[in-house]
N, C-alpha and C positions, 0 to 999 in steps of 0.2 A: 504494500499499500504506499510505502514511502517513496517508491520510484514513480508512481503514477502522478501525472500532472492533469489537473482539471482545467487549467486555463493556459492558453498558448502564451508564448513569449510576448511580453508587453510591447516591445518594439516592433514586432512583425504584424501586430493586429492593426495599427494605424499607419504603417508604412505606406500601404497602397491607398489610393484616394478612391477606389471602387466603392467603398462603403458609403460615400457621400453623394453618389450619383442617383438620379431617378430611375425608375423601372422602365422607362420607355426604350424601345429598341433604337439603336443608332441608325439603322437604315429605314426606319419608319418615315412615311411622308409627313412633312410638316405643313399645316395649313395656317400660315401666318399672314395676316392682312398687312404686315409691314413690308413684305416682299413685293417688288414691282410686277405688274402684269404687262404682258405683251399682246400685240394684236391677235396672236395665235390662241390666247386664252379666252377670247371674246366669241360670243356666238353672233350669227348674222340674223337678219330679220326673220328667217324661217326657223331659227333655233339650232341651226347646224354649226359645227366647228370646222374650220378650214383644215386643220391638222387631222381630224378624225374621218374625213370623207375619204373613202377608199374607192377607186374606180376599178371595175371589173376588167381583168386583162382581156384584151382582144386576141383572137386566134391569128398568129403570125402566118399560118398557112393559107389563109384566105386573102386574095388581092395583093396588090403592091403597097408600099408606103404611100406613094402618091395617089393611088386609087383610094386607099383607106381615108386619107385626109380630104380628098375632094368630094366624095359622095357618101361617106358613111355618117351616120348619126353618132352623136356623142354616146359612149357607153354609160349604162345606168350605174349610180353608185351602189355599193354593196354595204348592207347594214352591218355595223360592228356589234359584237357581242357586248352586253353590259359588264362593266367592271364590278368585281365583288366588293362587298363592304357598304357602309353606310355613307351619309352626307354629313358634313360638319361645317360650322360657321368658319369663315375664312378661306374656303375652297373657291377656286375660279370658276367662272361660268362653265367652261369646257369640262372641268373636272366633275361638276354636277351633272352635265349632260352624259358624260361617260358612265355614271352611276345609275341614272334615272332614265336615260333614253331621250329621244327627241320630245320637247315640250309640246302640249296641245295648244297653248297660246303663249305668244312672245310679245312683250311690250317694251320698247327701247325709247328711252328719253334722257332728260337731265333732271337732276335734283336742284333745290334751291341754291346750291353753291356752284352749279354748272358742272358737276361730276356726272359721268355716265350712270344712268340708273336703269337696270334691266329687271323685269319681273317675268319669270318662267312659271307657268301654271301647268300642273299635272293633275288631272282629274282621275286618272287611273295609273296602273302600273305598280312597280314595287315601292315607290316613294311618293305618293300622291301629296300634293301641297302646293303652295305659292312661295316660291324662292325669290327674294328680292336681293339684288346685287347692287353694290355702290362702288364705282371705280374698278369693277371687274371682280370684286370679292363678295362672297355670301355674307350678308349682314342680318337678314330677318327670314325666318321660316314660319309660315302660317298654315294652319289646317285649312283644308277644303271640305265642303259638305260631300260625304260619301253616300251614294245610294245604298239603302239598306238591302241585304241579300234577301232573296225571296224566301218566304217562310215555307217549310215543308208542309204539304198537304196532310191534314189530320185524317187519319183512317177512322172510319166509323166503327165502333165497338160491335163486335158480333153478339147477336142476340142468342143466348144459349137455348131458348125455347125453339127458334126457328132452326137452329143447327141440328137439334135432335129430331125434328119432325120428319126428316128425310129418311128415317130408319124404318 
């Protein structure tokens, strides 16, 4: 019992500064409103992000380059899968769109200070709500009225007298 130590060496316990750090992961995304936003972080009037629109590749075996450019219609954009996780204050407009999908309604304007103000409204989907952005960052999240799910039809109770009369 005399050789057993219950406490580690006093000097080694506080030698490392790891004990004073927070529990967040070092590679976790930070949604801080103090970071500047770029035009790639903003949605357009239809609620799409320039960086997230992917165009379907065309078949190189069909036609020549000049023929494709001359008469072919523009390829349709391919919808991106939604990013996993939730939505947090401080996210950019395009970060919210990547988590919630394309908004049902997009309102773009300016606030009283002249900053860009965007309101994205989702009436359905994984994250329904009204998301208000100021200068490209999410500042307010409001609930939207959700339609109530249809109530299941009530089954009529069986009458034991009529059920036995068939015998």
